[in-house]
PARO-135581 format. One record per residue (C-alpha): x, y, z. Coordinates in pm, whole numbers, plus 50000, padded with zeros to 5 digits. Example, Ala and Ser with C-alpha at 12.3 -4.5 7.8 and 13.67 -1.06 7.14 Angstrom:
residues 2
512304955050780 513674989450714 
***
This chain:
residues 361
564215163317800 563005198217704 560065195517943 562375184518225 564545215218171 561505238118163 560105221618476 563435226118649 563375263518578 559725267618675 560015245818985 562005262619261 563095237219521 562135249019868 562415234020217 559945245520482 560215240720857 556655249720957 556865251821335 554395260621605 556195293321682 558485300321385 558645291121018 561945289120831 562275286120453 565355273320271 565715277819894 568105255019706 571435271519628 570515301219849 570235287220202 567775299820463 566135330420313 563275336120557 562595331420928 559265344821052 556855337721338 554095313321244 551335338821282 548745354721056 546425384621107 543125384520919 540165407720882 537175395321083 534675406620820 535965390320503 538855368120615 541405386720405 545055385320511 546215417220684 549695406820796 551875376120848 554985367921049 556555394821266 554065421021160 551195398821274 552885390421607 553505427321674 549715431821675 549135406221953 547315423522237 547065455222029 544775443621747 542245468221605 538755454521669 538285443421307 541515422621305 542335389721478 545755373021503 545965335121473 548655308721524 547385281921284 549915255121386 549615240121733 551765213321893 553545209021563 550465200521355 548035220121137 545205232721359 543535256021106 543725242820753 542655274220564 544805298320764 547835275620729 547355275820354 547165314020344 550165318020574 552295293120383 551475308920045 552325343620173 555635332320324 556585312620011 555935343119794 558025364520027 560865339220024 560865334819646 560375371719573 557365368119343 553715358119348 552945321519291 551145315618963 549575284318811 552595280718583 555095282318872 555505248219037 557415249919367 558675216219484 558535215019861 560295195020128 558585199120464 559275186420813 556685167321012 556725153421364 558095118221379 554935107521562 552415126221345 549435105821232 548495098620871 545595123220907 547935150721028 550375143620745 547625144820485 546415178120626 549935192320592 550295179020238 546945193420135 547735227320287 551035227420097 549285218219771 546645245219813 549365270419897 550995264019559 553295234319617 553365213219300 554995183419470 555635179619843 557815154520026 557615150520403 560685143320616 560545134720985 561815163121203 564135140121397 566025130621079 566105166820958 567355179721295 570105153321303 571235162920953 571125200221027 573055196121351 575675173721190 574745146221436 573915118321191 576755093021209 577525078420867 579175047221009 575815032521104 575915042621469 572755055721635 572375091621757 569845105922001 568235139021905 566135159922146 564425187521948 562785212122190 560585234221977 557735257722054 554845233322087 556495199222127 559695182022226 560555154121983 562945127222106 564325106821816 566765078121787 568215079221436 570835063521213 571935069420856 569495041620763 566515060220908 564475065421221 564655038221488 562165052021739 560595084921843 558525100122123 556845133722146 556015154822450 553625184322461 556155202522677 558375228122507 558895265522475 555235276122483 554535254722791 557505271322965 556185306022881 552675296822998 553985282923326 555835315423392 552685335623315 550595313723545 553125317223827 553275355123801 549475357223805 549105333824102 551995347624308 551775384724232 548305389524081 549855403723763 548975394723405 551935394523166 551935391122787 553285361422590 556215382722481 557045392722839 556865356522961 559265346322687 561595375122775 561625363423138 562555328223027 565365340722805 566755366423050 566715348923387 565435313723312 567775284123362 567745246323400 570005248223707 569945272324005 571955303623930 574625316224172 574315344324248 570625348124173 569625374123914 566655397623909 564445412223637 561855439823645 558665427423480 555885449823350 552285438123332 548705445423432 547295442623783 544645415423765 542435432624025 542565469123922 543655466423557 546325492723620 549825489523470 552375477823724 555875464123769 557235435923984 560695421124037 561265384323964 564335364324064 566065336523873 565395313024167 561655317624118 561865311123746 564025280323803 561415266024040 558735271823774 560715255923489 562275227523686 559265204423657 559055209623281 562755202423234 562325170923443 559425160323220 561675162322915 564365143023100 561805116223187 561005112222819 564705108222738 565115082823017 562205062822877 563895062022538 567175051022698 565435023422893 563825008622582 566775009822343 568864979422262 572334973422408 573814980322063 572295015022037 573175022222400 576805014622319 576615038122018 575495066922240 578685064522443 580355078822131 577625098621953 575835111222265 572705132522275 572255163622062 569975192222169 568265212421896 565345236621873 564825270622032 563945255422369 567425240122391 568805275422436 567495275922793 570545284623002 572415254623153 570125229222987 573065210222840 574775209623182 571555196723344 571275168723087 574935159523138 574445159023514 571305137423496 572105113423211 575865108423220 576325106122842 577965131422608 575655161222551 575995184522253 574025215322156 573625221821784 575615251421654 572425267121518 569635250621720 566855272721585 567825264421228 568715227521259 565545213321103 565535238720818 569225232520747 568655195120750 565715197720510 567765220920292 570685196620279 568315170720132 567445194619849 571105193119749 571185155019768 568175140219581 569235104419659 569155111520033 565835129319992 564165097919860 565955076720118 564525096020413 561105103120264 558205097120505 555775069120451 552165079420413 551055059420716 552445062321066 554325032221197 552955010821480 555825019621713 555055056721699 553695065422041 553145097922223 554545099322575 552125117122807 553935144922995 554325143123371 553555169823631 550445181223442 552575205923249 551205200622900 548665223422747 
***
């Protein structure tokens, strides 16, 4: 009993949404305490950490020659094991407000793609352990997003969750009993930004930064044609001369670039709808489809889904925070935490849907 009380004090309970683009950390009884880009800057000579999060991203394209900026998570999975460990430890220490020591035992709840393999899950668990996590439980992102968006029906009905993140779009059919089915597409926010960059280079011969491509998407991007069309002045570098330059893009151009990617996501949803049972199809007439993730903020995306699918479409109140809020809610309900805990091995039905239109990276 005494040891349990000591362990409870020394074991902060933390939920981590480790995304391709952003990482959010939720501390029990405090809520979301940190939201930072999933980026780390290290010294080329000795590998020491120079900066993490926003500070690291601000160096992109402006790095001193002895520093390199990395994004260690790609398409929702750990791509660089050691850098993920360093990044996670640094962000945990920032969120908790103190350095992690051997006698401090954070208990972590982390999200993982519903279609992640056992190898990918083990890599995430090991990175968490090396970063200081005493005990880590994995929860599928589809379940967490449904909980965080308030879309999990407690009467047993199924709900459809489309989580459009930075690296992947996860399409999950869930109930209060667990995950029914899931698909993942390598088409999401980063692919949209890259498509805009490629278009600007091909059409205008101008190279734009990642940040500028994202700003274009946010400012004049949309899932439906905009009336009247809007314009945006875009700054970049002339690919031929290297000189700084500006061009003017229209919302019609950006729509034409993003339209194929939006259609790819819709194709994935249609595939899920085609394969579901009549019972779950009937449930969706009431529960509908819920959009979460930063990519769901693309203007008119909910209207496009409504127009194409003909079922109720909802956007989460806080789409960027849905997974973190869902993971955090499980910290407050230990019984639910064990109920939704991931198995160590991936299920046979977990398949990855190959994107159409050649849009994936």
